[in-house]
C-alpha positions in Angstrom: 72.0 72.9 75.6 75.3 73.1 77.6 76.8 70.0 79.2 77.1 70.8 82.9 79.0 68.7 85.5 79.2 69.7 89.1 81.9 68.2 91.4 80.7 68.2 95.0 81.4 66.8 98.4 79.1 65.9 101.3 80.3 68.7 103.6 80.6 71.6 101.2 78.0 74.4 101.7 79.0 76.1 98.4 78.2 72.9 96.6 74.7 73.1 97.9 74.5 76.8 96.7 75.7 75.8 93.2 73.1 73.0 93.0 70.3 75.3 94.2 71.3 78.0 91.7 71.3 75.5 88.8 68.0 74.0 89.9 66.4 77.5 90.3 67.4 78.3 86.7 66.0 75.0 85.4 69.5 73.8 84.3 70.1 70.1 84.1 73.5 69.0 85.4 75.4 65.8 86.3 76.6 65.7 89.9 79.9 64.0 90.7 80.3 63.6 94.4 83.9 63.0 95.4 82.9 61.3 98.7 80.7 58.7 97.0 83.1 57.9 94.1 86.8 58.3 94.5 87.4 58.3 90.8 85.7 61.7 90.7 88.4 63.0 93.0 91.0 61.6 90.6 89.3 63.5 87.7 89.7 66.7 89.7 93.3 65.9 90.6 94.1 65.3 86.9 92.8 68.9 86.3 95.2 70.1 89.1 92.2 71.0 91.3 92.0 70.1 95.0 88.7 71.8 96.0 85.0 71.7 95.4 82.7 72.9 94.0 83.9 72.7 90.5 81.5 73.4 87.7 82.4 72.2 84.2 80.4 73.8 81.5 81.2 72.1 78.2 85.0 72.4 78.2 85.3 75.4 80.6 86.0 75.0 84.3 84.8 77.2 87.1 86.3 76.6 90.6 84.0 77.8 93.4 80.6 79.4 93.0 81.3 82.3 90.7 77.8 83.2 89.5 79.0 85.8 87.0 81.4 83.4 85.3 78.8 80.6 85.3 76.3 82.9 83.7 78.9 84.1 81.2 79.7 80.6 80.1 76.0 79.6 79.9 75.2 82.5 77.6 78.1 81.9 75.2 
């Protein structure tokens, strides 16, 4: 099983889309909301990323809701 982490914010409609997609495919994930915990924002900044959603699948990172890339990484 893949380790999936989703970085989100409270006002991001694409974050909602990512979570709905993962739930509809019965994929478990850990959500890291940058509004609720500032250390999550620092994690993104350390990766040189300033936007959400960010989906981390094992050691691969997808910025934004790129369904094809997400599916490609999940099927590796």
